[in-house]
mmCIF file as Biopython writes it, N, C-alpha, C and O atoms, coordinates in Angstrom:
data_model
#
loop_
_atom_site.group_PDB
_atom_site.id
_atom_site.type_symbol
_atom_site.label_atom_id
_atom_site.label_alt_id
_atom_site.label_comp_id
_atom_site.label_asym_id
_atom_site.label_entity_id
_atom_site.label_seq_id
_atom_site.pdbx_PDB_ins_code
_atom_site.Cartn_x
_atom_site.Cartn_y
_atom_site.Cartn_z
_atom_site.occupancy
_atom_site.B_iso_or_equiv
_atom_site.auth_seq_id
_atom_site.auth_asym_id
_atom_site.pdbx_PDB_model_num
ATOM 1   N N  . MET A ? 1  ? 1.320  -0.988 0.219   1.0 0.0 1  A 1 
ATOM 2   C CA . MET A ? 1  ? -0.117 0.364  -0.356  1.0 0.0 1  A 1 
ATOM 3   C C  . MET A ? 1  ? 0.864  1.419  0.379   1.0 0.0 1  A 1 
ATOM 4   O O  . MET A ? 1  ? 1.586  1.628  1.354   1.0 0.0 1  A 1 
ATOM 5   N N  . THR A ? 2  ? 0.287  1.975  -0.954  1.0 0.0 2  A 1 
ATOM 6   C CA . THR A ? 2  ? 1.680  3.172  -1.251  1.0 0.0 2  A 1 
ATOM 7   C C  . THR A ? 2  ? 0.783  4.834  -0.160  1.0 0.0 2  A 1 
ATOM 8   O O  . THR A ? 2  ? -0.306 5.383  -0.330  1.0 0.0 2  A 1 
ATOM 9   N N  . ARG A ? 3  ? 1.584  5.026  0.570   1.0 0.0 3  A 1 
ATOM 10  C CA . ARG A ? 3  ? 1.299  6.265  1.350   1.0 0.0 3  A 1 
ATOM 11  C C  . ARG A ? 3  ? 1.131  7.924  1.010   1.0 0.0 3  A 1 
ATOM 12  O O  . ARG A ? 3  ? 2.028  8.141  0.195   1.0 0.0 3  A 1 
ATOM 13  N N  . PHE A ? 4  ? 0.760  8.567  1.134   1.0 0.0 4  A 1 
ATOM 14  C CA . PHE A ? 4  ? 0.380  9.947  -0.025  1.0 0.0 4  A 1 
ATOM 15  C C  . PHE A ? 4  ? 0.859  10.356 1.117   1.0 0.0 4  A 1 
ATOM 16  O O  . PHE A ? 4  ? 0.506  9.806  2.160   1.0 0.0 4  A 1 
ATOM 17  N N  . ILE A ? 5  ? 2.243  11.975 1.100   1.0 0.0 5  A 1 
ATOM 18  C CA . ILE A ? 5  ? 1.933  12.288 2.194   1.0 0.0 5  A 1 
ATOM 19  C C  . ILE A ? 5  ? 2.139  13.788 1.505   1.0 0.0 5  A 1 
ATOM 20  O O  . ILE A ? 5  ? 2.857  13.859 0.507   1.0 0.0 5  A 1 
ATOM 21  N N  . LYS A ? 6  ? 1.398  15.199 2.129   1.0 0.0 6  A 1 
ATOM 22  C CA . LYS A ? 6  ? 1.423  16.313 1.848   1.0 0.0 6  A 1 
ATOM 23  C C  . LYS A ? 6  ? 2.975  16.860 1.523   1.0 0.0 6  A 1 
ATOM 24  O O  . LYS A ? 6  ? 3.631  16.404 2.459   1.0 0.0 6  A 1 
ATOM 25  N N  . GLY A ? 7  ? 3.647  17.419 0.879   1.0 0.0 7  A 1 
ATOM 26  C CA . GLY A ? 7  ? 4.935  18.066 1.024   1.0 0.0 7  A 1 
ATOM 27  C C  . GLY A ? 7  ? 6.008  16.698 0.182   1.0 0.0 7  A 1 
ATOM 28  O O  . GLY A ? 7  ? 6.830  16.806 -0.728  1.0 0.0 7  A 1 
ATOM 29  N N  . ASP A ? 8  ? 5.709  15.916 0.683   1.0 0.0 8  A 1 
ATOM 30  C CA . ASP A ? 8  ? 6.596  14.361 -0.098  1.0 0.0 8  A 1 
ATOM 31  C C  . ASP A ? 8  ? 6.353  15.106 -1.578  1.0 0.0 8  A 1 
ATOM 32  O O  . ASP A ? 8  ? 5.232  14.933 -2.058  1.0 0.0 8  A 1 
ATOM 33  N N  . ALA A ? 9  ? 7.267  15.893 -2.321  1.0 0.0 9  A 1 
ATOM 34  C CA . ALA A ? 9  ? 7.476  16.214 -3.214  1.0 0.0 9  A 1 
ATOM 35  C C  . ALA A ? 9  ? 8.380  14.807 -4.209  1.0 0.0 9  A 1 
ATOM 36  O O  . ALA A ? 9  ? 8.327  14.731 -5.436  1.0 0.0 9  A 1 
ATOM 37  N N  . ASP A ? 10 ? 8.946  14.084 -3.546  1.0 0.0 10 A 1 
ATOM 38  C CA . ASP A ? 10 ? 9.890  13.263 -4.257  1.0 0.0 10 A 1 
ATOM 39  C C  . ASP A ? 10 ? 9.346  11.907 -3.957  1.0 0.0 10 A 1 
ATOM 40  O O  . ASP A ? 10 ? 10.086 10.929 -4.056  1.0 0.0 10 A 1 
ATOM 41  N N  . GLY A ? 11 ? 7.982  11.776 -3.565  1.0 0.0 11 A 1 
ATOM 42  C CA . GLY A ? 11 ? 7.441  10.374 -3.289  1.0 0.0 11 A 1 
ATOM 43  C C  . GLY A ? 11 ? 8.503  9.193  -2.335  1.0 0.0 11 A 1 
ATOM 44  O O  . GLY A ? 11 ? 8.623  8.018  -2.683  1.0 0.0 11 A 1 
ATOM 45  N N  . ASP A ? 12 ? 9.160  9.755  -1.177  1.0 0.0 12 A 1 
ATOM 46  C CA . ASP A ? 12 ? 9.697  8.668  -0.508  1.0 0.0 12 A 1 
ATOM 47  C C  . ASP A ? 12 ? 9.330  8.285  0.075   1.0 0.0 12 A 1 
ATOM 48  O O  . ASP A ? 12 ? 9.916  7.295  0.513   1.0 0.0 12 A 1 
ATOM 49  N N  . GLY A ? 13 ? 7.936  8.679  0.710   1.0 0.0 13 A 1 
ATOM 50  C CA . GLY A ? 13 ? 7.178  8.557  1.984   1.0 0.0 13 A 1 
ATOM 51  C C  . GLY A ? 13 ? 7.560  9.397  2.895   1.0 0.0 13 A 1 
ATOM 52  O O  . GLY A ? 13 ? 7.104  9.209  4.023   1.0 0.0 13 A 1 
ATOM 53  N N  . ASP A ? 14 ? 8.368  10.396 2.708   1.0 0.0 14 A 1 
ATOM 54  C CA . ASP A ? 14 ? 8.467  11.033 4.289   1.0 0.0 14 A 1 
ATOM 55  C C  . ASP A ? 14 ? 8.972  12.580 3.520   1.0 0.0 14 A 1 
ATOM 56  O O  . ASP A ? 14 ? 9.466  12.713 2.400   1.0 0.0 14 A 1 
ATOM 57  N N  . VAL A ? 15 ? 8.648  13.689 4.577   1.0 0.0 15 A 1 
ATOM 58  C CA . VAL A ? 15 ? 9.037  14.649 3.881   1.0 0.0 15 A 1 
ATOM 59  C C  . VAL A ? 15 ? 9.959  15.540 4.938   1.0 0.0 15 A 1 
ATOM 60  O O  . VAL A ? 15 ? 9.750  15.524 6.151   1.0 0.0 15 A 1 
ATOM 61  N N  . ASN A ? 16 ? 10.851 16.203 4.399   1.0 0.0 16 A 1 
ATOM 62  C CA . ASN A ? 16 ? 12.463 16.632 4.544   1.0 0.0 16 A 1 
ATOM 63  C C  . ASN A ? 16 ? 12.783 17.127 3.497   1.0 0.0 16 A 1 
ATOM 64  O O  . ASN A ? 16 ? 12.212 17.101 2.407   1.0 0.0 16 A 1 
ATOM 65  N N  . ILE A ? 17 ? 13.663 17.568 3.794   1.0 0.0 17 A 1 
ATOM 66  C CA . ILE A ? 17 ? 14.563 19.177 3.303   1.0 0.0 17 A 1 
ATOM 67  C C  . ILE A ? 17 ? 14.688 18.570 1.857   1.0 0.0 17 A 1 
ATOM 68  O O  . ILE A ? 17 ? 14.422 19.284 0.890   1.0 0.0 17 A 1 
ATOM 69  N N  . ILE A ? 18 ? 15.036 17.436 1.713   1.0 0.0 18 A 1 
ATOM 70  C CA . ILE A ? 18 ? 14.899 17.100 -0.387  1.0 0.0 18 A 1 
ATOM 71  C C  . ILE A ? 18 ? 13.519 17.384 -0.475  1.0 0.0 18 A 1 
ATOM 72  O O  . ILE A ? 18 ? 13.404 18.061 -1.496  1.0 0.0 18 A 1 
ATOM 73  N N  . ASP A ? 19 ? 12.737 17.277 -0.108  1.0 0.0 19 A 1 
ATOM 74  C CA . ASP A ? 19 ? 11.372 17.796 -0.796  1.0 0.0 19 A 1 
ATOM 75  C C  . ASP A ? 19 ? 11.833 19.449 -1.248  1.0 0.0 19 A 1 
ATOM 76  O O  . ASP A ? 19 ? 11.956 19.827 -2.413  1.0 0.0 19 A 1 
ATOM 77  N N  . ALA A ? 20 ? 12.032 20.236 -0.110  1.0 0.0 20 A 1 
ATOM 78  C CA . ALA A ? 20 ? 12.034 21.357 -0.414  1.0 0.0 20 A 1 
ATOM 79  C C  . ALA A ? 20 ? 12.982 21.824 -1.790  1.0 0.0 20 A 1 
ATOM 80  O O  . ALA A ? 20 ? 12.668 22.737 -2.553  1.0 0.0 20 A 1 
ATOM 81  N N  . THR A ? 21 ? 14.200 20.979 -1.906  1.0 0.0 21 A 1 
ATOM 82  C CA . THR A ? 21 ? 14.853 21.150 -2.727  1.0 0.0 21 A 1 
ATOM 83  C C  . THR A ? 21 ? 14.543 20.539 -4.216  1.0 0.0 21 A 1 
ATOM 84  O O  . THR A ? 21 ? 15.155 20.948 -5.202  1.0 0.0 21 A 1 
ATOM 85  N N  . CYS A ? 22 ? 13.362 19.347 -4.302  1.0 0.0 22 A 1 
ATOM 86  C CA . CYS A ? 22 ? 12.563 19.208 -5.013  1.0 0.0 22 A 1 
ATOM 87  C C  . CYS A ? 22 ? 11.908 20.307 -5.878  1.0 0.0 22 A 1 
ATOM 88  O O  . CYS A ? 22 ? 12.096 20.677 -7.037  1.0 0.0 22 A 1 
ATOM 89  N N  . VAL A ? 23 ? 10.916 20.766 -4.707  1.0 0.0 23 A 1 
ATOM 90  C CA . VAL A ? 23 ? 10.455 21.971 -5.239  1.0 0.0 23 A 1 
ATOM 91  C C  . VAL A ? 23 ? 11.102 23.125 -6.333  1.0 0.0 23 A 1 
ATOM 92  O O  . VAL A ? 23 ? 10.628 23.579 -7.375  1.0 0.0 23 A 1 
ATOM 93  N N  . GLN A ? 24 ? 12.291 23.371 -5.685  1.0 0.0 24 A 1 
ATOM 94  C CA . GLN A ? 24 ? 12.991 24.474 -5.896  1.0 0.0 24 A 1 
ATOM 95  C C  . GLN A ? 24 ? 13.602 23.838 -7.123  1.0 0.0 24 A 1 
ATOM 96  O O  . GLN A ? 24 ? 13.816 24.851 -7.790  1.0 0.0 24 A 1 
ATOM 97  N N  . ARG A ? 25 ? 13.934 23.037 -7.704  1.0 0.0 25 A 1 
ATOM 98  C CA . ARG A ? 25 ? 14.514 22.421 -8.771  1.0 0.0 25 A 1 
ATOM 99  C C  . ARG A ? 25 ? 14.007 22.320 -9.926  1.0 0.0 25 A 1 
ATOM 100 O O  . ARG A ? 25 ? 14.646 22.291 -10.978 1.0 0.0 25 A 1 
ATOM 101 N N  . HIS A ? 26 ? 12.099 22.222 -9.732  1.0 0.0 26 A 1 
ATOM 102 C CA . HIS A ? 26 ? 11.069 22.605 -10.501 1.0 0.0 26 A 1 
ATOM 103 C C  . HIS A ? 26 ? 10.697 24.057 -10.666 1.0 0.0 26 A 1 
ATOM 104 O O  . HIS A ? 26 ? 10.424 24.539 -11.766 1.0 0.0 26 A 1 
ATOM 105 N N  . GLU A ? 27 ? 10.695 24.717 -9.569  1.0 0.0 27 A 1 
ATOM 106 C CA . GLU A ? 27 ? 10.409 25.829 -9.880  1.0 0.0 27 A 1 
ATOM 107 C C  . GLU A ? 27 ? 11.603 26.515 -10.663 1.0 0.0 27 A 1 
ATOM 108 O O  . GLU A ? 27 ? 11.109 27.352 -11.419 1.0 0.0 27 A 1 
ATOM 109 N N  . ALA A ? 28 ? 12.775 26.491 -10.760 1.0 0.0 28 A 1 
ATOM 110 C CA . ALA A ? 28 ? 13.959 26.711 -11.662 1.0 0.0 28 A 1 
ATOM 111 C C  . ALA A ? 28 ? 14.023 25.809 -13.194 1.0 0.0 28 A 1 
ATOM 112 O O  . ALA A ? 28 ? 15.021 25.817 -13.914 1.0 0.0 28 A 1 
ATOM 113 N N  . GLY A ? 29 ? 13.118 25.268 -13.418 1.0 0.0 29 A 1 
ATOM 114 C CA . GLY A ? 29 ? 13.040 24.192 -14.755 1.0 0.0 29 A 1 
ATOM 115 C C  . GLY A ? 29 ? 13.748 23.203 -14.565 1.0 0.0 29 A 1 
ATOM 116 O O  . GLY A ? 29 ? 13.757 22.502 -15.577 1.0 0.0 29 A 1 
ATOM 117 N N  . ILE A ? 30 ? 14.721 22.549 -13.261 1.0 0.0 30 A 1 
ATOM 118 C CA . ILE A ? 30 ? 15.920 21.300 -13.356 1.0 0.0 30 A 1 
ATOM 119 C C  . ILE A ? 30 ? 15.179 20.142 -12.632 1.0 0.0 30 A 1 
ATOM 120 O O  . ILE A ? 30 ? 14.681 19.859 -11.542 1.0 0.0 30 A 1 
ATOM 121 N N  . ALA A ? 31 ? 15.389 19.651 -13.840 1.0 0.0 31 A 1 
ATOM 122 C CA . ALA A ? 31 ? 14.481 18.004 -13.853 1.0 0.0 31 A 1 
ATOM 123 C C  . ALA A ? 31 ? 15.073 17.633 -12.028 1.0 0.0 31 A 1 
ATOM 124 O O  . ALA A ? 31 ? 15.944 18.030 -11.255 1.0 0.0 31 A 1 
ATOM 125 N N  . THR A ? 32 ? 13.817 16.525 -12.058 1.0 0.0 32 A 1 
ATOM 126 C CA . THR A ? 32 ? 14.274 15.525 -10.894 1.0 0.0 32 A 1 
ATOM 127 C C  . THR A ? 32 ? 14.081 14.609 -11.414 1.0 0.0 32 A 1 
ATOM 128 O O  . THR A ? 32 ? 13.551 14.539 -12.523 1.0 0.0 32 A 1 
ATOM 129 N N  . THR A ? 33 ? 14.502 13.586 -10.675 1.0 0.0 33 A 1 
ATOM 130 C CA . THR A ? 33 ? 14.431 11.772 -11.601 1.0 0.0 33 A 1 
ATOM 131 C C  . THR A ? 33 ? 12.417 11.247 -10.509 1.0 0.0 33 A 1 
ATOM 132 O O  . THR A ? 33 ? 11.849 10.164 -10.651 1.0 0.0 33 A 1 
ATOM 133 N N  . SER A ? 34 ? 12.021 12.145 -9.813  1.0 0.0 34 A 1 
ATOM 134 C CA . SER A ? 34 ? 10.480 11.658 -9.905  1.0 0.0 34 A 1 
ATOM 135 C C  . SER A ? 34 ? 10.348 13.486 -8.798  1.0 0.0 34 A 1 
ATOM 136 O O  . SER A ? 34 ? 11.138 14.030 -8.028  1.0 0.0 34 A 1 
ATOM 137 N N  . PHE A ? 35 ? 9.106  13.820 -9.243  1.0 0.0 35 A 1 
ATOM 138 C CA . PHE A ? 35 ? 8.156  14.608 -8.653  1.0 0.0 35 A 1 
ATOM 139 C C  . PHE A ? 35 ? 7.018  14.558 -8.723  1.0 0.0 35 A 1 
ATOM 140 O O  . PHE A ? 35 ? 6.592  14.356 -9.860  1.0 0.0 35 A 1 
ATOM 141 N N  . PHE A ? 36 ? 5.977  14.706 -7.599  1.0 0.0 36 A 1 
ATOM 142 C CA . PHE A ? 36 ? 4.813  14.328 -7.294  1.0 0.0 36 A 1 
ATOM 143 C C  . PHE A ? 36 ? 4.247  15.846 -7.477  1.0 0.0 36 A 1 
ATOM 144 O O  . PHE A ? 36 ? 4.370  16.437 -6.405  1.0 0.0 36 A 1 
ATOM 145 N N  . GLN A ? 37 ? 3.778  16.513 -8.296  1.0 0.0 37 A 1 
ATOM 146 C CA . GLN A ? 37 ? 3.199  17.933 -7.987  1.0 0.0 37 A 1 
ATOM 147 C C  . GLN A ? 37 ? 2.052  18.154 -6.769  1.0 0.0 37 A 1 
ATOM 148 O O  . GLN A ? 37 ? 2.166  18.920 -5.812  1.0 0.0 37 A 1 
ATOM 149 N N  . PRO A ? 38 ? 0.720  17.114 -7.129  1.0 0.0 38 A 1 
ATOM 150 C CA . PRO A ? 38 ? 0.269  17.362 -6.083  1.0 0.0 38 A 1 
ATOM 151 C C  . PRO A ? 38 ? 0.603  16.970 -4.736  1.0 0.0 38 A 1 
ATOM 152 O O  . PRO A ? 38 ? -0.377 17.356 -4.099  1.0 0.0 38 A 1 
ATOM 153 N N  . LEU A ? 39 ? 1.203  16.569 -4.126  1.0 0.0 39 A 1 
ATOM 154 C CA . LEU A ? 39 ? 2.002  16.295 -2.672  1.0 0.0 39 A 1 
ATOM 155 C C  . LEU A ? 39 ? 2.714  17.586 -2.571  1.0 0.0 39 A 1 
ATOM 156 O O  . LEU A ? 39 ? 2.612  18.203 -1.511  1.0 0.0 39 A 1 
ATOM 157 N N  . ALA A ? 40 ? 3.502  18.131 -3.646  1.0 0.0 40 A 1 
ATOM 158 C CA . ALA A ? 40 ? 4.706  19.664 -3.340  1.0 0.0 40 A 1 
ATOM 159 C C  . ALA A ? 40 ? 3.348  20.863 -2.983  1.0 0.0 40 A 1 
ATOM 160 O O  . ALA A ? 40 ? 3.289  21.855 -2.256  1.0 0.0 40 A 1 
ATOM 161 N N  . ASP A ? 41 ? 2.840  20.510 -3.456  1.0 0.0 41 A 1 
ATOM 162 C CA . ASP A ? 41 ? 1.714  21.845 -3.136  1.0 0.0 41 A 1 
ATOM 163 C C  . ASP A ? 41 ? 0.876  21.944 -1.858  1.0 0.0 41 A 1 
ATOM 164 O O  . ASP A ? 41 ? -0.271 21.585 -1.592  1.0 0.0 41 A 1 
ATOM 165 N N  . VAL A ? 42 ? 2.112  22.728 -0.958  1.0 0.0 42 A 1 
ATOM 166 C CA . VAL A ? 42 ? 1.917  22.681 0.214   1.0 0.0 42 A 1 
ATOM 167 C C  . VAL A ? 42 ? 0.591  23.224 0.934   1.0 0.0 42 A 1 
ATOM 168 O O  . VAL A ? 42 ? -0.052 22.866 1.921   1.0 0.0 42 A 1 
ATOM 169 N N  . ASP A ? 43 ? 0.473  24.263 -0.021  1.0 0.0 43 A 1 
ATOM 170 C CA . ASP A ? 43 ? -0.462 25.304 0.483   1.0 0.0 43 A 1 
ATOM 171 C C  . ASP A ? 43 ? -1.800 25.320 0.043   1.0 0.0 43 A 1 
ATOM 172 O O  . ASP A ? 43 ? -2.752 26.016 0.399   1.0 0.0 43 A 1 
ATOM 173 N N  . GLY A ? 44 ? -1.662 24.106 -1.098  1.0 0.0 44 A 1 
ATOM 174 C CA . GLY A ? 44 ? -3.144 23.894 -1.953  1.0 0.0 44 A 1 
ATOM 175 C C  . GLY A ? 44 ? -3.753 24.947 -2.635  1.0 0.0 44 A 1 
ATOM 176 O O  . GLY A ? 44 ? -4.975 25.067 -2.726  1.0 0.0 44 A 1 
ATOM 177 N N  . ASP A ? 45 ? -2.901 25.745 -3.137  1.0 0.0 45 A 1 
ATOM 178 C CA . ASP A ? 45 ? -3.100 27.037 -4.379  1.0 0.0 45 A 1 
ATOM 179 C C  . ASP A ? 45 ? -3.321 26.725 -5.634  1.0 0.0 45 A 1 
ATOM 180 O O  . ASP A ? 45 ? -3.730 27.415 -6.568  1.0 0.0 45 A 1 
ATOM 181 N N  . SER A ? 46 ? -2.957 25.421 -5.557  1.0 0.0 46 A 1 
ATOM 182 C CA . SER A ? 46 ? -2.660 24.742 -7.323  1.0 0.0 46 A 1 
ATOM 183 C C  . SER A ? 46 ? -1.772 25.330 -7.880  1.0 0.0 46 A 1 
ATOM 184 O O  . SER A ? 46 ? -1.858 25.727 -9.042  1.0 0.0 46 A 1 
ATOM 185 N N  . GLU A ? 47 ? -0.846 25.469 -7.195  1.0 0.0 47 A 1 
ATOM 186 C CA . GLU A ? 47 ? 0.685  25.872 -7.581  1.0 0.0 47 A 1 
ATOM 187 C C  . GLU A ? 47 ? 1.658  25.618 -7.137  1.0 0.0 47 A 1 
ATOM 188 O O  . GLU A ? 47 ? 1.625  25.601 -5.906  1.0 0.0 47 A 1 
ATOM 189 N N  . VAL A ? 48 ? 2.850  25.331 -7.694  1.0 0.0 48 A 1 
ATOM 190 C CA . VAL A ? 48 ? 3.749  24.705 -6.953  1.0 0.0 48 A 1 
ATOM 191 C C  . VAL A ? 48 ? 5.279  25.661 -7.063  1.0 0.0 48 A 1 
ATOM 192 O O  . VAL A ? 48 ? 5.956  25.730 -8.089  1.0 0.0 48 A 1 
ATOM 193 N N  . ASN A ? 49 ? 5.656  26.461 -5.536  1.0 0.0 49 A 1 
ATOM 194 C CA . ASN A ? 49 ? 6.253  27.893 -6.293  1.0 0.0 49 A 1 
ATOM 195 C C  . ASN A ? 49 ? 6.873  27.314 -4.722  1.0 0.0 49 A 1 
ATOM 196 O O  . ASN A ? 49 ? 6.527  26.435 -3.932  1.0 0.0 49 A 1 
ATOM 197 N N  . VAL A ? 50 ? 8.204  28.551 -4.790  1.0 0.0 50 A 1 
ATOM 198 C CA . VAL A ? 50 ? 9.238  28.743 -3.826  1.0 0.0 50 A 1 
ATOM 199 C C  . VAL A ? 50 ? 7.934  28.742 -2.160  1.0 0.0 50 A 1 
ATOM 200 O O  . VAL A ? 50 ? 7.993  27.873 -1.291  1.0 0.0 50 A 1 
ATOM 201 N N  . ILE A ? 51 ? 7.541  29.199 -2.155  1.0 0.0 51 A 1 
ATOM 202 C CA . ILE A ? 51 ? 6.758  29.431 -0.401  1.0 0.0 51 A 1 
ATOM 203 C C  . ILE A ? 51 ? 6.331  28.342 -0.659  1.0 0.0 51 A 1 
ATOM 204 O O  . ILE A ? 51 ? 6.509  27.856 0.458   1.0 0.0 51 A 1 
ATOM 205 N N  . ASP A ? 52 ? 5.788  27.329 -1.385  1.0 0.0 52 A 1 
ATOM 206 C CA . ASP A ? 52 ? 5.760  25.512 -1.055  1.0 0.0 52 A 1 
ATOM 207 C C  . ASP A ? 52 ? 7.129  25.246 0.105   1.0 0.0 52 A 1 
ATOM 208 O O  . ASP A ? 52 ? 7.256  25.239 1.330   1.0 0.0 52 A 1 
ATOM 209 N N  . ALA A ? 53 ? 8.020  25.042 -1.104  1.0 0.0 53 A 1 
ATOM 210 C CA . ALA A ? 53 ? 9.594  24.871 -0.970  1.0 0.0 53 A 1 
ATOM 211 C C  . ALA A ? 53 ? 9.645  25.404 0.964   1.0 0.0 53 A 1 
ATOM 212 O O  . ALA A ? 53 ? 9.604  24.764 2.015   1.0 0.0 53 A 1 
ATOM 213 N N  . THR A ? 54 ? 9.774  27.169 0.548   1.0 0.0 54 A 1 
ATOM 214 C CA . THR A ? 54 ? 9.761  27.505 2.299   1.0 0.0 54 A 1 
ATOM 215 C C  . THR A ? 54 ? 8.833  27.185 2.935   1.0 0.0 54 A 1 
ATOM 216 O O  . THR A ? 54 ? 9.089  27.589 4.070   1.0 0.0 54 A 1 
ATOM 217 N N  . LEU A ? 55 ? 7.308  26.410 2.949   1.0 0.0 55 A 1 
ATOM 218 C CA . LEU A ? 55 ? 6.497  25.535 3.843   1.0 0.0 55 A 1 
ATOM 219 C C  . LEU A ? 55 ? 7.252  24.474 4.633   1.0 0.0 55 A 1 
ATOM 220 O O  . LEU A ? 55 ? 7.373  24.422 5.857   1.0 0.0 55 A 1 
ATOM 221 N N  . ILE A ? 56 ? 7.779  23.570 3.644   1.0 0.0 56 A 1 
ATOM 222 C CA . ILE A ? 56 ? 8.646  22.647 3.704   1.0 0.0 56 A 1 
ATOM 223 C C  . ILE A ? 56 ? 9.200  22.531 4.867   1.0 0.0 56 A 1 
ATOM 224 O O  . ILE A ? 56 ? 8.963  21.789 5.820   1.0 0.0 56 A 1 
ATOM 225 N N  . GLN A ? 57 ? 10.233 23.631 4.621   1.0 0.0 57 A 1 
ATOM 226 C CA . GLN A ? 57 ? 11.604 24.073 5.311   1.0 0.0 57 A 1 
ATOM 227 C C  . GLN A ? 57 ? 11.212 24.105 6.863   1.0 0.0 57 A 1 
ATOM 228 O O  . GLN A ? 57 ? 11.496 23.495 7.894   1.0 0.0 57 A 1 
ATOM 229 N N  . ARG A ? 58 ? 10.304 25.285 6.397   1.0 0.0 58 A 1 
ATOM 230 C CA . ARG A ? 58 ? 9.601  25.042 8.118   1.0 0.0 58 A 1 
ATOM 231 C C  . ARG A ? 58 ? 9.020  23.931 9.104   1.0 0.0 58 A 1 
ATOM 232 O O  . ARG A ? 58 ? 9.213  23.469 10.229  1.0 0.0 58 A 1 
ATOM 233 N N  . SER A ? 59 ? 8.236  23.795 8.057   1.0 0.0 59 A 1 
ATOM 234 C CA . SER A ? 59 ? 7.725  22.579 8.879   1.0 0.0 59 A 1 
ATOM 235 C C  . SER A ? 59 ? 8.459  21.271 9.427   1.0 0.0 59 A 1 
ATOM 236 O O  . SER A ? 59 ? 8.004  20.335 10.084  1.0 0.0 59 A 1 
ATOM 237 N N  . LYS A ? 60 ? 9.896  21.543 8.881   1.0 0.0 60 A 1 
ATOM 238 C CA . LYS A ? 60 ? 11.525 20.997 9.302   1.0 0.0 60 A 1 
ATOM 239 C C  . LYS A ? 60 ? 11.734 21.639 10.827  1.0 0.0 60 A 1 
ATOM 240 O O  . LYS A ? 60 ? 11.968 20.920 11.798  1.0 0.0 60 A 1 
ATOM 241 N N  . VAL A ? 61 ? 11.642 22.800 10.890  1.0 0.0 61 A 1 
ATOM 242 C CA . VAL A ? 61 ? 12.356 23.249 11.895  1.0 0.0 61 A 1 
ATOM 243 C C  . VAL A ? 61 ? 11.237 23.600 13.345  1.0 0.0 61 A 1 
ATOM 244 O O  . VAL A ? 61 ? 11.656 24.101 14.388  1.0 0.0 61 A 1 
ATOM 245 N N  . GLY A ? 62 ? 9.381  23.100 13.037  1.0 0.0 62 A 1 
ATOM 246 C CA . GLY A ? 62 ? 8.439  23.472 14.001  1.0 0.0 62 A 1 
ATOM 247 C C  . GLY A ? 62 ? 7.578  24.463 13.900  1.0 0.0 62 A 1 
ATOM 248 O O  . GLY A ? 62 ? 6.637  24.774 14.629  1.0 0.0 62 A 1 
ATOM 249 N N  . LEU A ? 63 ? 8.104  25.070 12.644  1.0 0.0 63 A 1 
ATOM 250 C CA . LEU A ? 63 ? 7.508  26.657 12.556  1.0 0.0 63 A 1 
ATOM 251 C C  . LEU A ? 63 ? 6.163  26.521 11.931  1.0 0.0 63 A 1 
ATOM 252 O O  . LEU A ? 63 ? 5.467  27.514 12.145  1.0 0.0 63 A 1 
ATOM 253 N N  . TYR A ? 64 ? 5.486  25.437 11.106  1.0 0.0 64 A 1 
ATOM 254 C CA . TYR A ? 64 ? 4.861  25.265 10.469  1.0 0.0 64 A 1 
ATOM 255 C C  . TYR A ? 64 ? 3.801  23.757 10.203  1.0 0.0 64 A 1 
ATOM 256 O O  . TYR A ? 64 ? 4.559  22.870 9.812   1.0 0.0 64 A 1 
ATOM 257 N N  . THR A ? 65 ? 2.916  23.436 10.259  1.0 0.0 65 A 1 
ATOM 258 C CA . THR A ? 65 ? 2.611  22.663 10.042  1.0 0.0 65 A 1 
ATOM 259 C C  . THR A ? 65 ? 1.290  22.063 8.925   1.0 0.0 65 A 1 
ATOM 260 O O  . THR A ? 65 ? 0.103  22.322 9.126   1.0 0.0 65 A 1 
ATOM 261 N N  . ILE A ? 66 ? 1.719  21.357 7.929   1.0 0.0 66 A 1 
ATOM 262 C CA . ILE A ? 66 ? 1.650  20.487 7.128   1.0 0.0 66 A 1 
ATOM 263 C C  . ILE A ? 66 ? -0.211 20.129 7.176   1.0 0.0 66 A 1 
ATOM 264 O O  . ILE A ? 66 ? -0.620 19.894 8.313   1.0 0.0 66 A 1 
ATOM 265 N N  . GLU A ? 67 ? -1.019 20.094 6.321   1.0 0.0 67 A 1 
ATOM 266 C CA . GLU A ? 67 ? -2.080 20.177 7.017   1.0 0.0 67 A 1 
ATOM 267 C C  . GLU A ? 67 ? -2.788 19.127 5.797   1.0 0.0 67 A 1 
ATOM 268 O O  . GLU A ? 67 ? -3.964 18.776 5.893   1.0 0.0 67 A 1 
#
């Protein structure tokens, strides 16, 4: 069974700084080996951008809760 976690942009089953980097690479137009756009849209605005990367980073230090 596959578990989907909001913020898990690379689909490895964990939300971490690599996901923020994946979002940043997507925003810059740099290809990534795997990218799950619906999971990367942390703020739910239907766009994946640097704001989503920032929210992932903030969640890792306890300043934001991804819901």
